[in-house]
C-alpha positions in Angstrom: 134.8 150.2 153.1 132.4 153.1 153.1 135.2 155.6 152.3 136.1 153.5 149.3 132.5 153.3 148.1 132.2 157.1 148.5 135.3 157.6 146.3 133.8 155.3 143.6 130.5 157.2 143.8 132.3 160.5 143.4 134.7 159.8 140.6 133.2 156.9 138.5 130.4 159.1 137.0 133.1 161.3 135.5 134.2 158.3 133.4 130.8 156.8 132.6 127.2 157.1 133.8 126.6 153.4 132.9 126.5 151.5 136.2 127.6 148.2 134.5 130.7 149.9 133.2 131.3 151.4 136.6 130.9 147.9 138.2 133.4 146.5 135.7 135.9 149.3 136.5 135.5 148.6 140.3 136.2 144.9 139.7 139.2 145.7 137.5 140.6 148.1 140.0 140.3 145.6 142.9 141.9 142.9 140.7 144.8 145.2 140.0 145.1 146.0 143.7 145.0 142.3 144.6 147.7 141.5 142.0 149.9 144.3 143.2 149.6 143.2 146.9 150.3 139.6 145.9 153.4 140.8 144.0 154.6 142.9 147.0 154.2 139.8 149.2 156.2 137.7 146.8 159.0 140.3 146.6 159.2 140.4 150.4 159.3 136.6 150.4 162.2 136.5 147.9 164.3 139.3 149.3 163.2 139.9 152.9 163.3 136.4 154.2 166.9 135.9 153.1 167.9 138.0 156.0 166.5 135.6 158.6 167.4 132.0 159.3 163.8 131.2 160.3 162.0 129.2 157.6 158.6 130.0 159.0 158.4 133.5 157.6 159.1 132.2 154.1 156.4 129.5 154.3 153.8 131.9 155.8 154.4 134.5 153.1 154.0 131.8 150.5 150.8 130.6 152.0 149.2 134.0 152.7 149.3 135.3 149.1 146.3 133.4 147.9 143.8 134.2 150.7 144.8 137.9 150.6 144.3 138.0 146.8 141.0 136.1 147.0 139.7 138.4 149.8 140.4 141.6 147.8 138.8 140.1 144.7 135.7 139.0 146.7 135.4 142.6 148.1 135.7 144.0 144.7 133.1 141.6 143.3 130.6 142.5 146.1 131.2 146.3 145.5 130.8 145.8 141.8 127.4 144.0 142.2 126.3 146.7 144.7 127.2 149.4 142.2 125.5 147.7 139.3 122.3 147.4 141.3 121.8 143.9 139.7 120.7 142.8 143.2 118.3 145.6 143.6 120.3 147.4 146.3 122.9 150.2 146.4 124.6 149.3 149.7 127.9 147.5 150.2 126.6 145.6 153.2 123.1 145.4 154.5 121.6 144.0 157.7 120.3 141.0 155.8 123.0 139.2 153.8 121.7 137.8 150.5 122.8 134.7 148.7 125.8 136.4 147.1 127.1 137.7 150.4 127.0 134.2 151.9 128.7 132.6 148.9 131.5 135.2 148.8 132.1 135.1 152.5 132.2 131.3 152.4 134.9 131.4 149.7 136.9 133.9 151.8 136.5 131.7 154.9 137.6 128.6 153.0 140.9 130.2 151.7 141.7 131.7 155.1 141.0 128.4 156.8 143.4 126.7 154.4 146.1 129.3 155.3 145.6 129.0 159.0 145.6 125.2 159.1 148.7 125.1 156.8 150.4 127.7 159.0 149.6 125.6 162.1 151.2 122.6 160.6 154.3 124.6 159.6 154.7 126.2 163.0 154.2 123.0 165.0 156.6 121.0 162.9 159.2 123.8 163.2 158.8 123.9 167.0 159.0 120.1 167.3 162.3 120.2 165.6 163.7 123.0 167.8 163.7 121.6 171.3 165.0 124.9 172.7 162.1 126.9 171.3 159.2 125.1 172.9 159.6 122.4 175.5 156.0 121.3 175.3 156.0 120.7 171.5 158.4 117.8 170.8 158.5 115.2 168.1 156.6 112.6 170.3 153.9 115.2 171.2 153.6 116.6 167.6 150.8 114.3 166.5 148.8 115.3 169.6 149.0 119.1 169.0 148.6 118.6 165.3 145.4 116.7 165.6 144.0 119.0 168.3 144.8 122.1 166.2 143.1 120.5 163.2 139.9 119.7 165.2 139.7 123.2 166.7 140.3 124.9 163.3 137.7 122.8 161.6 135.2 123.6 164.3 135.9 127.3 163.9 135.6 127.1 160.1 132.2 125.4 160.4 131.1 128.0 162.9 132.1 131.0 160.7 130.5 129.4 157.7 127.2 129.0 159.6 127.4 132.6 160.6 128.1 133.7 157.0 124.8 131.9 156.0 123.0 133.6 158.9 122.2 130.3 160.6 121.3 130.5 164.3 123.6 128.0 166.0 122.2 128.4 169.5 119.6 125.7 168.9 122.3 123.5 167.2 124.5 123.8 170.3 121.7 122.8 172.6 120.7 119.8 170.4 124.4 118.9 170.1 124.5 118.0 173.8 121.6 115.6 173.5 123.0 114.2 170.2 126.4 113.8 171.8 125.0 111.8 174.7 123.3 109.5 172.3 126.3 109.1 170.1 128.5 108.4 173.1 126.6 105.2 173.7 126.4 104.3 170.0 130.1 105.0 169.2 131.7 103.8 172.5 134.4 101.9 170.6 135.3 105.0 168.6 135.4 107.1 171.7 137.5 104.5 173.4 140.0 104.8 170.5 139.8 108.6 170.7 140.6 108.8 174.4 143.3 106.1 174.2 144.9 108.0 171.3 145.0 111.2 173.4 146.6 109.3 176.3 149.1 107.6 174.1 150.2 110.9 172.6 150.4 112.5 176.0 152.2 109.6 177.8 154.4 108.7 174.8 155.1 105.0 175.4 156.4 105.1 171.8 156.8 107.8 169.1 157.2 108.0 165.4 160.2 106.0 164.1 160.3 103.7 167.2 160.5 99.9 166.7 157.9 98.2 168.9 156.9 94.6 169.6 153.3 93.9 170.7 152.2 91.3 173.2 150.4 89.6 170.3 153.7 89.2 168.4 153.5 92.0 165.8 156.7 93.9 165.4 157.6 96.9 163.3 158.4 100.6 163.0 155.8 103.2 164.1 154.8 105.2 161.0 151.7 107.0 162.2 150.1 107.9 165.6 146.6 109.2 165.1 143.6 109.9 167.2 141.9 106.6 166.2 144.7 104.2 165.4 148.4 103.5 165.3 150.2 102.1 162.2 153.3 100.0 162.2 155.4 98.9 159.2 156.7 95.4 159.5 159.9 93.9 158.1 157.8 92.5 155.3 156.8 96.1 154.3 153.3 95.4 155.4 151.5 98.2 157.2 149.4 97.1 160.2 146.7 99.4 161.6 145.9 98.8 165.2 143.1 100.6 167.1 144.4 102.8 169.9 142.0 101.1 172.4 144.0 97.9 171.9 147.4 99.7 172.0 146.4 101.3 175.3 145.6 98.0 176.9 148.3 95.7 175.6 152.0 95.2 176.6 154.2 97.2 174.2 158.0 96.5 174.1 159.8 99.6 172.7 163.1 98.4 171.3 164.2 101.9 170.5 163.5 103.4 174.0 166.2 103.8 176.6 169.4 105.7 176.7 170.1 104.9 173.0 168.6 103.1 170.0 171.1 100.3 170.0 169.8 96.8 169.9 171.5 93.7 171.4 171.9 90.6 169.4 172.2 87.1 170.9 174.0 84.6 168.7 173.6 81.2 170.3 176.1 78.4 169.4 177.2 75.1 170.9 180.6 73.4 170.9 181.2 69.7 171.4 182.3 68.4 174.8 186.1 68.3 174.9 186.7 71.6 173.0 188.9 74.3 174.5 186.6 76.8 176.1 189.1 79.7 175.7 189.6 78.9 172.0 185.8 79.0 171.4 185.4 82.3 173.2 188.3 83.9 171.3 186.8 82.7 167.9 183.4 84.1 168.8 184.9 87.5 169.9 186.9 87.8 166.7 183.8 87.2 164.7 181.9 89.9 166.6 184.8 92.4 166.4 185.3 91.9 162.7 181.6 92.5 161.7 181.3 96.0 160.3 177.7 96.7 161.5 178.5 95.6 165.1 179.0 98.6 167.4 182.3 99.0 169.2 180.6 100.3 172.3 179.3 98.4 174.2 182.0 95.9 172.9 181.0 92.4 171.9 181.3 89.7 174.6 180.9 86.0 174.9 179.2 84.0 177.7 179.5 80.3 178.5 175.9 79.7 179.4 175.1 76.1 180.2 176.2 72.5 179.8 173.8 71.2 177.2 172.7 67.6 176.5 174.9 67.4 173.4 177.5 70.2 173.9 178.7 73.4 175.6 176.3 76.3 175.0 177.8 79.7 174.3 176.3 83.1 173.5 177.8 85.9 171.5 176.4 89.2 172.7 176.9 92.3 170.4 175.0 95.5 169.6 173.8 97.1 166.4 173.0 100.8 165.9 169.2 100.2 165.5 166.7 97.3 165.7 166.1 97.3 161.9 169.5 95.8 161.4 168.8 92.8 163.6 167.9 90.3 160.8 170.7 91.2 158.4 173.5 91.3 161.0 172.3 88.1 162.7 172.5 86.3 159.3 176.0 87.7 158.7 177.2 86.7 162.2 175.8 83.2 162.0 177.6 82.6 158.7 180.8 84.0 160.1 180.6 81.8 163.2 180.0 78.7 161.2 183.0 79.4 158.8 185.2 80.3 161.8 184.4 77.1 163.6 185.2 75.1 160.4 188.5 76.9 160.0 189.4 76.4 163.7 188.2 72.7 163.5 185.8 73.4 166.4 183.1 70.7 166.3 179.5 71.9 166.4 177.5 69.0 168.1 174.2 67.7 167.1 171.7 65.7 169.2 172.8 62.1 169.7 171.1 59.2 171.4 172.7 56.0 172.5 170.3 53.1 172.4 171.0 50.1 174.6 169.1 46.9 173.8 168.6 44.9 176.9 167.5 41.3 176.7 164.8 40.1 179.1 165.4 36.8 181.0 163.2 33.9 179.9 160.4 33.4 182.4 160.2 29.7 181.5 156.7 30.0 180.3 155.6 29.3 176.8 152.9 30.7 174.7 149.6 29.0 174.8 
């Protein structure tokens, strides 16, 4: 920036000898330059990105306008203060940064940090949706890379802010090791959740959108996989937050995993002894084939399971496209089976007990 300062020193006295007026002109000039560059970026975003099918360039150009504009304005403000000599110096940057330098640099770091972290989110989400772009970044590994990128970028932002305020971080790093050792014992549960979260994201026993059933009985859709916890949304629209240390040490049944997301329903029904088995099977198959939400492949099937205490036990097996349909389709099938059995006059048995009263022979003795 020395060349720019030399230009100002050469031509500004021609306009005015007042340093405050010169400082105001410097700030106005940089504000115009900042607005012009922001306008150019906007026009490139509107017209240039239409020629590409990649949405990333549009999002990045939208996000970069503000940090570029703020950076130019902060440079202009620093040059204006230097020219006005309000701070008692006539240099753009000195060896010892004063309070104004630290504040301006902190603002610049903040806006550029927001741009970088927003860009990382955009890029990771784009790569996770394009399996042919990056095999490592997939939908099930997106939370892992997203959280890691966030942690790294926050650490870098804190580091640059400390440098901007001329804080020696070498002692901080040395003490951080001792402090980290102490915290590792104090926050062992938190660290257990942290490591379990990393292993869950890397191993991917479940991913966002999967329907899982825990060993403790909770069942729902996975809505969030974080470093500390996993959240599932139950059928009652209640969100349950479970620490990752528990998720990593419990049995998890993933109903969505496998070759497809289809879920098999088991509709159990009994028919009275004496009913025609072929007739019962045909009635159940018709019910399964006539249900709109039942998948045609694999096709519905009926199994004659056991001879029950009160009747013949059958099971209608059919598939739905996703586990979330289980409750609604089961209700519809149960109703359809009952109505079909009534129409076909197929008796549905209920538990019966025959009680035989047996008289005991008289022993000949009387009561005393």
